[in-house]
N, C-alpha and C positions, 0 to 999 in steps of 0.2 A: 685440464678439465676442472671446472669449478666444482667445489664440494656442495652437494645438495643433501639436506637432511632426509633420511629415508621415510617412507610410509611404514606404518606398523600394523598391517592388516594380516600378517601371517602368524601361524602358531606351529609349534613343533615340540615333540618330546625329545629327551636326551638321546635315546637310542639304546640298543642292546649290546653293542660292541664299541670298543675304542681302538682305532688303528692309526698307525703313523701316516697312512695315505689319506685319511679322512679330511683333515683341515686344509681348506683352499682359500687363499687370500682373495678378498673382494676387489672390485675395480675402483673403489673410491679412496680408500685410505692407504697411506704408505706404511702399513703396519706389518711389513714382512718380518720384523724382529719378533713381534708377538706371535704370528702364525707359525713361524719356524720354531719358536720356543715351545708352543703347546704341542706341535707335532713331535718334537724331541721328547717331551714328557710322555706322549703316547707311545713312542718307540721304546721307552724304558718302563712302560706299564705303571706310570705314576698318576694316571687319571682313572678314578673309579667310576663305575656306572651308577647313576642315580635314578630312582624311580619317579621323582617329580610329585606334584606339578611345580614345586618350587625347588630350585637347584642352588647349591652352595659351593662356592669356589674360594680357596684361600689365596690371599696375596700378602706380600711382605714388604716392610719398610724398616729403615734403621733410624732409631732415635737415641741419641747419646751413646752410640756404639752398641746398642742393644737391638736385636731383631724383634720386631713386633709383627704378630700374625693378625691379619685383618680378614675375617670371613666376610664374603659379600654374597647376598642372595639375589637371585633373579628369577623371573617367571618365564613361562614358555611362549610369551609374545615376542616374536622376532621380526627384524626389519627385512626389507627387500634384498634381492640377491647382490646388490652393490656392496654389501658387507660380506663377512666371512660365511662360508657354507661348507658342506661336506660333499665329497665326490660320490657319496652314497646318499640318495635322496631320502632315505629313511632315518638317517643319523643327523641330529641337529646340535650335538654337543659343541662343535666349533663355534656356531653362531651364538649359543648361550654363553660360552666361555668368553668370547670377545665382548659381548654385551656386558657381562659382569665386570670385566676388566675396566671398561670405561665408566661404568657406574662407580667402581672403586676409586678411579682417578678423580672423579667428581665428588667423592666423599658422600655418596648417597646413603650408604649404610644398610644394615640388615633390616631396618624398619621400612624400607622403600623398595621391595623387590620388583614392583611394577613401574618404577621410575624409568624414564627413557633418557639415556645419556645423549648429549649433543656431540655426535660423531665429528662434526666439522670443526670442533675445537681441538681435534687431535690428528691433524693431517701431516705433521712433520715426521720425518724418519727418526726412529728411536735408537738409542745406544743399545746394542744387543746384550752387552754384559749387564747393564742395569735391568733390562727386561727379564733376563734369565734369573737374576736375584729376586725380582718381584714375583716371579712364578714359583720359585723353589724355596726361598728363604735360606739357601745354602751359599757359602762362600764361592765366589766365581773366580776362576783362574783365567787370565787373558794373556795371549801371546801373539806377537807379530810374526808374520811369515818371513823366513830368512832363506837359507839355502835349502834345497829340496831334501837332502839327506837328513838334516837335523829336524826339519818339520815332520817328515814321515816317521822317523824314529820316535819323536815325541808323541805324536798322535797314536802310533802303533803301541806305545807303552801304556796307554790307558784304554786299550781294547782287550777283549777276551775272545779266545778262539770259539768259532762256531763250527763244530764237528771236525774241523781240521785247522792247521796253522796257516791256511791261505785266506779264508774268509773270517774276518775278525770284527766283532761288534763293539761299539763304544760302551764303556761301563756306566756312564751317567749322562744326563741330558747335556748336549753340546750343540754349538752353532758356529758358523763361520760366515764372514762377510767380505764383500768386495770394496774396492776403493771408491771414494767420492770422486766423480769425474771432474769436479772443479778444483780438486786439490792435486798435489804432486804425486805422480805415480812413477816410482823408480823403474818399473819394468816396461813402461810404455804400452800397457795393455789397451787394446781397443775393445770397447764393450758394445754389446747389442743384445736386445731381448731375444734375438734369434740364436744367440750362443750363451754368453754369460752376462747377466745384467749388472750394471754399475750400481754401487751403493745399495746393495741388496743382500739380505741375510738369508742363509740357507741352513737347514738342519744338517748337522754333522753326525753321520750314522755309523761309520766304521771305515775299514780299509780292506783292500785286496793286496795281498803280499805274495806275489808269484816268484819273487827272487830278489836280488840285490841291486839290479840296475834300475834306472828311472823308468825304462820301458815296461818294467814288471811291477811297478808300485802305483796304486791308485787310492784316492780318497773318495769315499762314498758319501754322497750328499742328497738332500731332497730340496727341490725348489718349492716354496710355498705357493707358487702359482698353480701347482698341481700338475704341471707338465714340465719336462726337462728343458724345453726350448733349446735343445742342443742339436747342432748339426753333426750327424754321425761321421761325416767326413772331416770334421775338425780334428787336428792331431790331439790325441789324448783321451778321446771319449771311449768309454767302455759300456756296451749295452749287454744284452742277454747272450751275446756270443762268447762271453767270458764268465767264469764262475763267480757268483756271489749269492749266497742263500739258495743254492741249487737252481739258479736262473729263475727264481720265482718272482722277484720284485724289481729287477732292473728293467727300465723301459720308459717310453715316452709318456704313457698314459698317466702314471701316478706321480711323476716328478722326480723319481729316484734314478740317479745315474752315478757313474763313477768317472772321476777326472784324474788323468795321469798326474803324478806328483809335481812334475816340472810345470805343468799347466796350472795346477792348483796354486803354487807359490807365485806364478806370474799374475794371476787374476785376483787372488784373495789377499786382503790386507792383514786380517787377524782371525783368530779362532778363540773360542772360550768354552769352558766346561765347568760344571759344578762339582763340588766335593760330594762324595757318596754319603 
């Protein structure tokens, strides 16, 4: 699908809440790394509510090995639904955050909050580790998926118990991403939007630790499409039939699902998280 610059006849305020389930990737840009990243920030309560009508977001870059903070202002004029949106029609912060990010990439600065970025300049898939640094300004740790036991123990090690030692939440913003379908995939995974999408970045939210075997260990993820696109008959999917957050948020509607650890290392190439 060819990229077409959006119309700009919509307006919207930030919203009164920020939730991990809000940010939904639009249908035009391959910016899953950005949407998964801001959803991960929302998961760790790193996005504050703003009253508007002008909104400020901080982005980060490295110059001579020094981290530079770049505030970018944007106004409440937002593009059509082909860009990012919220699953809550009263919450516009994902659209505003996305707009500010592209204003920042184009170096429009604080003096031009009404400037409209050229979205079609930014259609390529972005490295998730780079985007996570741009959003947080924190050092990003990146690891490749290896054997399932090592990967689970590693991810589990930077999670915190939620009410019990079964449901564990990630300590800081984190993402995970799948293989490029045109590159070598050592596991021979076959991708489909109906199950796990290729070269796609997901928010990494935590783990389910029911025991020591692979059948008892799951990685909890969120698809920035806003729905899990997962076949519940696919081996390794965990929905609300199993515990995580008291069965509140696992399910098809919001994009949050859990994948058995052997399936995770089969489909996912790498994962990354920031320092706290």
